[in-house]
Every structure is written in C-alpha cells, then in structure tokens.
N, C-alpha and C positions, 0 to 999 in steps of 0.2 A: 649284595645284589647290585647296588648302584656302582660300586667300585668295578664289578665285572662288566656292567654296561659301559662305564667310561673307558675301559681298556679294550673294549671289543673292536673299536675302529681305530686304525692308525693312519692318521693323515700326515701329509708332508706340506710344508710351507711356513709361513711366519707363525710366530707364537700366537698372535691374535687370531689368525685364521684357524689354527688347530683348536684353540680354546673355543671359538665361536661355533665351529662344526660339531665338536663334541657336546656342547651345551644343547645345540638344536637337536640332536638325535637322542640325548638323554631326556630332554624335556618331552619328546614324542613318546619314548618308551614309558616315562612315568605317567603320562596321561592315560595311556592305554592300560597300565597296571592299576592306576587309581580308579578307573571306571569299573574294572572287574572287582577290585577289593572294596569298593563301597556298595556294590551289589549284594555281596555276601553278608556284610554286617547288617544291612536293612532287614534281610530275611531272618537272620539270626535274632535281631532285636525284637521282631514280631513274635518269633517263637518263645523267647525268654519272657516277654510281657504276658503272653497267654499262659505260660507255666506258672508265673508268679501269681497271677490273678486266680488261677485254679487252686493253687496252695492256700492262698489268702482266704478264699472263700471257704475252703475246707476247714481252715483253722478256726473260722468264726462258728462252725457247726460242732467241731469236735477237736479233741487234742491230737496234734500232729505227732507222728512218730519221730524218733531221734533221726532217721535217715531222711525224713521228709523236712524237718527243720534244717538240716544240713544242706539238703538240696535247695531249699528256699533261699537260704543265705548266700550260697554259691551262685544261684541265678541272679539274685540281686547285685552282687559284686560284679559279675560279668556284665550285667545290664548297664550299671553305673560306668563302667570302664568304656563301654561302647558309646555311651552318651558323651563322655569326655572327649573321646576321639572324634566324635562328630562335631562338637563345639569347636575344637581346635581346627578342623578342616575348614569350617565355615568362617572362622576368625581369620585364617590365612587368606581365604578367598575375598573377604571384605578388604584386606590390606592390598591385594593385587587390584581389586576394582578401584579403590582410591588412587593407586598409582596410574592405572590406565586412563581414568576418567577425571580424577581430581585436579590434574595439572593442565587439563584442556579447557577451552571455552565451551563447556557443555552444560546441559540442563542439571545434571548431577552436581557439577562443581557449583553452580549458582545457588542451588537449593541448600547446600552445605553452608556456603558463604553467607547467604541471607539469614539462615538459621543462627548462625554465630553472631551476625550483626545484630539481630533482634534481641538476642540473649544479652548482649553488652549494652544495649540502648537504655538510657535513663529517660523514661517517659515522664515521671512526675517526681517531685522532691518535696518533703515536708520540712520546713524551717520555721521554728517558733509558732507552731500551730498554723502556719500559712502554707497553702499548697501552691507550689511553683510549677507551672506547666510549659512555659516558653523556654526554648534552649538558651536564650540569652540571659534570663533570670536564673536558670539553674547553673549556668557557667559562672555568673557572678557570685552566687551564693557559695559555691564549691571554692572559688578563689578566696573569698573573704575568710571562709572557714579555715583553710590550710595556712593562710598568710598569718592568721592569729596564732595557730599552733607553732609555726616556725619562728614567730617572734620578730624582733627588729634586728637589724645587722649590727654586730659588735665589732669594735676595733681590737685587733689583735695586738698583744703586748710584745710579740716577737715577730721578727721578719726574717725572711730566708732569701738569699740570693742564689737561685737555681743555676745561674750561669757559672758560678764558681765550683759547682759540683762535677762539671765535665770538662774542665779546662785540660785535664791530662787523662783522657779515658784510657783504661787498660787495654792493651792489645788483645785482639781477638783472632784466633786462628780459624780461618775459613777455608783452609786448604783442603778439608774433607768433604766440602759441600758437593763437589762434583765426582766423588767416588761412586763407583758402581753400586747398585741396590744389593744388599746382602739377604740371604734366605731368612735369617733371624729377624731383621728389622721388618721385612714384609709380613712375616707371620705375626710379629707383636702387633703391628698396625691392624691386621685383620682381626686378631683376638680382642683388641680394644674396641672394636665396633660393637654396637648392640646387635646380638644375634637374632633378635625378633623384629628387626625393622622391616619395613616394607621391601619387597622384592625390587631389585633394579630392573633395567630393560631386559636383562637376560632371563627374568623370571625366577630367579633363585635367591633366597634370603642369605644373609651372611652367615647364618648357622650352617649352610651347605658347605661354605669354603673353610669354615672353622673345623668342622668335624671331618671334612673330606679333604683336608690339606694333603694328606699322605698320597692320594692319587691324583689330585688336581695340580700339585705344586709344579710338575715339569712344565706345562703349558703356561702357568702363570709366571714363573721365573724367566722362562724364555721371552715372554712379552715385556717384563720389566728390563731385561737386558737389551731388547731391541728399543725400548723406550730411551734407555740411557745412551744408546748408540745413535739415537735420531732416526732409526729406520722402522719404528713401530707403525703398523697399520691400524690405527685406532678405530677407523670406521667399521671395522669388522666386529667390534664389540658393541655397536649401537644398534 
C-alpha cells in the first residue's frame, strides 16, 4: 500500500524536491488511513472485551463447552494483539511529541528537564553518621571519598616518547574521499541507524527507509548525487 502511494505521483525536479513532495503526500494519506484504521480497532476491542466478560461470567457458573473455550482463547489473543498495536501507536506518538516539543523552549521541555535535574540532585548525604546538607559539604565529602579510593600518584618505571612513534607515518590514500556516493554505502549507513529512533523533520522514523528502500531509493540516490555535485537543494528536506 505504501509502495503504491509512493509511486502514485511522479514529480520532476531535484532529488530533494521529489523526495520532499512524495513524503508530504504520503504523510497525508497515512494520516487519513490511520484515522480510519484506529476507529475500527476501538470498536472491535469493545466487542471483544464484552464477549470475553460474557464467557468468563458463564465459566464461573458452569463448564464451558469446547467451542466456547476455543472462542474465549481466540478472543483473548485478538484482544491482546489490539492492545499491543495500540501501545505501539502511542509509543510512536510520544516520540514525535518529544521531537516537536522537546527541542524547543517550551513548557514541555522544561518540565522534562526539571524532572531529570531533580532526579539527579543530591539533597542530603550521610557520612560517618553525620548528615551533610549543604552543597559545599557534600562536594567536599565526595571529593575526599574518591581521592582515598584512587590513592596517591605513583611514579612509572617506564617512560615513552610519543614523538618517536610518528616520525615516519605510513602513507594514507585519501584519493577515494571525494568519490561519488554508492548505493551500497548509503544503504549500509541507513541500516546501521536505530530503526526505532524518533522521527526526523519529515515525520518518518528510520525503519521507514530501511524497509522501504526498494521504492524510496531513486529519490534518495538522486539527492546524494546532487549533494556530491554541489547542486543539492537541502532546504527542501527541512
């Protein structure tokens, strides 16, 4: 489905322009599809929950038949699957929220930052049955403790002259640094990235490019070719 939507529109222009336009239209179609698809599981989840409660109640009163027990187990499996899908949906939404709000000077960002700061703050320290409350006393106690652990400085029996190690550095071939990007090295770089990382400005996580490489690669390769040539319009991707 995503492949068909991606190929549905054929734009002309730079690689970045084509890439950006296709992402924009795909994002719009996915939002419409997602809105409809979420509505159906919510209804189905309510139906399953009612059916499970009905069979559970009946099972407390009498022995369920074999078909009823199989139906109960099937309903529970389907319900658990819908719950996992819902959790995954909201987990992805939370990552996008962090991307949109976390990097800005917003109330959301400050609440997260303050929460982490308070979590890492040492308000009080007990040393030899004595409670230290001021930051200067706490800092001094911590410094003293770790200084004792590390011990005193020792004199080394051996010395090394690092300047003698690089008097004749081996020749390094740098001729390939300005070679054009190859499809293989771009794909390897994409696959090495965490597929579940927060989405970028385009709204798509890395797993989209990893699994959709076969239909997105034309625009991506063209963009990298233009980047190598110095003609890429990178503002299109922001």
